[in-house]
C-alpha positions in Angstrom: 18.4 -34.7 24.1 21.3 -32.6 25.2 23.1 -30.4 22.7 26.5 -28.6 23.7 26.9 -25.2 22.5 30.3 -23.7 21.7 32.2 -21.2 19.6 32.2 -22.2 16.0 35.5 -23.5 14.7 36.8 -23.6 11.1 36.8 -27.1 11.3 32.9 -26.9 11.8 32.7 -24.9 8.5 31.6 -27.9 6.2 29.0 -29.3 8.5 27.6 -25.8 9.1 27.3 -25.0 5.4 25.7 -28.3 4.8 23.2 -27.9 7.5 22.3 -24.2 6.5 21.7 -25.6 2.8 19.7 -28.3 3.9 17.6 -26.4 6.4 16.8 -23.5 3.9 16.8 -26.0 0.9 18.8 -23.8 -1.0 22.5 -24.5 -2.1 23.1 -21.0 -3.0 22.1 -19.5 0.6 25.9 -19.1 1.6 29.2 -20.1 0.7 32.5 -21.3 2.5 34.1 -17.9 2.2 31.1 -16.0 4.0 30.8 -18.6 6.5 34.4 -18.7 7.2 34.7 -15.1 7.7 31.6 -15.2 10.3 33.3 -18.1 12.1 36.8 -16.6 12.1 35.9 -12.9 12.9 32.4 -12.7 13.9 30.1 -14.1 16.6 29.4 -17.8 15.6 28.2 -20.7 17.7 27.2 -24.1 17.1 25.0 -26.7 18.8 26.3 -30.4 18.6 24.5 -33.4 19.6 26.8 -36.5 19.7 29.4 -34.8 17.6 27.1 -33.8 14.9 26.2 -29.9 14.1 22.5 -29.6 14.7 22.2 -25.9 14.8 24.1 -22.6 14.5 24.1 -19.0 14.9 26.0 -16.4 12.7 26.6 -12.9 13.3 28.9 -10.0 12.7 29.6 -6.8 14.4 28.4 -3.6 12.4 29.9 -0.3 11.8 27.7 1.2 14.6 28.7 -1.4 17.2 25.6 -3.5 17.1 25.8 -7.0 16.0 23.8 -8.2 13.0 22.5 -12.0 13.1 23.2 -13.3 9.5 21.6 -16.5 10.0 20.2 -18.8 12.6 19.2 -22.3 12.2 18.4 -25.6 13.8 18.0 -29.1 12.2 14.3 -29.7 11.7 14.8 -33.2 13.5 16.1 -31.2 16.5 13.6 -28.2 16.8 11.4 -27.5 19.9 14.0 -28.6 22.3 15.4 -25.3 23.1 18.6 -25.4 20.8 17.8 -22.3 18.9 17.0 -20.3 22.2 20.2 -21.5 23.7 22.2 -20.5 20.8 20.7 -16.9 20.8 21.4 -16.8 24.7 25.0 -17.6 24.1 25.2 -14.8 21.3 23.5 -12.4 23.6 25.9 -13.1 26.3 29.0 -12.7 24.3 27.9 -9.8 22.1 27.5 -7.4 25.0 26.0 -5.1 22.4 22.6 -4.4 20.8 21.6 -7.1 18.4 19.7 -6.7 15.1 18.2 -9.4 12.6 15.8 -9.6 9.9 12.9 -12.1 10.4 10.5 -13.0 7.8 6.7 -12.4 9.0 5.8 -15.8 7.5 7.9 -17.5 10.0 5.7 -16.9 13.1 7.5 -19.1 15.4 10.7 -17.3 14.7 9.0 -14.1 15.3 7.6 -15.2 18.6 11.0 -16.5 20.0 12.6 -13.3 19.0 10.0 -11.6 21.0 10.4 -13.8 24.0 14.2 -13.2 23.8 13.4 -9.3 24.2 13.8 -8.3 20.5 11.4 -5.6 19.3 10.2 -5.0 15.9 11.9 -1.8 14.6 10.2 -1.5 10.9 9.3 -3.6 8.1 11.9 -3.6 5.4 10.7 -4.6 1.8 12.9 -6.4 -0.5 15.5 -6.8 2.3 17.8 -9.1 0.3 17.3 -7.3 -3.2 16.2 -10.5 -4.7 12.4 -9.7 -4.9 11.7 -11.5 -1.7 9.1 -10.7 0.7 9.5 -8.1 3.4 11.2 -8.9 6.7 10.9 -7.3 10.2 14.0 -5.6 11.3 14.1 -6.5 15.0 16.5 -5.3 17.7 17.4 -6.2 21.2 19.3 -3.8 23.4 22.3 -4.8 25.3 22.1 -5.2 29.0 25.0 -3.2 29.5 24.6 0.4 29.9 26.7 3.1 28.0 28.5 3.6 31.3 29.8 0.2 31.2 31.9 0.6 28.3 34.1 3.3 29.6 
């Protein structure tokens, strides 16, 4: 199976939202306005197979210049095929900045993929989303660019 990775477009918004809600089994996980902001102003990429969105990564630049991954998901029917890793690779290539994300320790496969991609756990953040959820690892990947490259 070959998926194509491209920069997300506003036209992808409804499909991305439906997939995200289905993957997380939560209709309140995000909304059109937040996703639209990520797609329009952030670093957002989609994976499509036969024209259908089967994965996405959504990230925004923070005040300190790093890029925070808000969400990363792949349709369960398309997992294990390298789609998630390819989405992250595209983000890493386009961001040219340190990347940070929060990863639940209970998702050991996600933690393992992040480590393979060069992310390092920085600290354990309790109640990261202020809804009484479990702790998350704050993970960070340094940029390949050196400080001298930005001058």
